[in-house]
C-alpha positions in Angstrom: -21.6 8.6 -10.0 -18.3 7.2 -11.1 -16.9 10.0 -13.4 -17.2 13.2 -10.9 -16.0 11.1 -7.9 -12.8 10.0 -10.0 -12.2 13.7 -10.7 -12.6 14.5 -7.1 -10.5 11.8 -5.6 -7.8 12.7 -8.2 -7.9 16.4 -7.9 -8.0 16.4 -3.8 -5.6 13.7 -2.7 -3.0 16.3 -3.6 -3.9 18.7 -0.9 -3.1 17.1 1.9 0.7 16.9 1.1 0.6 20.5 0.5 -1.1 21.1 4.0 1.5 19.0 5.2 4.4 20.8 3.6 2.6 24.2 4.8 2.3 23.1 8.4 5.6 22.1 8.6 6.9 25.6 7.0 4.4 27.4 9.5 5.6 25.4 12.2 9.3 26.3 11.8 8.9 29.9 10.7 6.3 31.0 13.5 6.7 28.5 16.5 9.8 28.1 18.5 10.6 25.0 20.6 10.2 24.8 24.4 7.6 27.7 24.4 4.4 25.6 24.7 5.0 22.7 26.9 1.8 20.3 27.7 2.6 18.3 31.0 0.2 15.5 31.9 1.7 13.9 34.9 5.3 12.7 34.5 4.7 13.4 30.3 5.7 16.4 29.1 5.3 17.5 25.3 6.4 20.2 23.5 3.9 21.6 21.0 6.5 22.6 18.4 7.7 19.1 18.1 4.5 17.2 18.1 3.2 19.7 15.6 6.1 19.1 13.2 5.8 15.3 13.3 2.1 15.3 12.7 2.6 17.6 9.8 5.5 15.4 8.4 3.4 12.5 9.2 0.8 13.6 7.2 3.1 15.0 4.0 5.0 11.7 4.1 1.5 9.5 4.5 0.0 11.5 1.3 3.4 12.0 -0.7 3.6 7.9 -0.7 0.0 7.4 -1.2 -1.2 5.7 -4.5 -4.4 6.7 -6.1 -6.2 3.1 -7.3 -9.9 3.5 -9.2 -10.7 0.0 -8.2 -10.3 0.8 -4.5 -13.1 3.1 -5.2 -15.4 1.2 -7.2 -14.4 2.3 -10.9 -13.4 0.1 -13.7 -11.3 2.0 -16.1 -9.7 5.4 -17.0 -12.4 5.7 -19.5 -15.1 6.4 -16.9 -13.5 10.3 -16.6 
């Protein structure tokens, strides 16, 4: 199970950073602030800014993440 899981984990960890950047770009290009506002009681949340925060957080967390084979129970680089 080790070799294919190592390859899978290495390959798909970068997709989250790409998804974060694409989400931020799509939000800025296709949405406008103040158009979709969700109000729950006294709290008002703009969908534009909340999507910017979520996609930006996804990008930052995925860009700063490090892949460690020991976290997945893989012992060395020779398992590839």
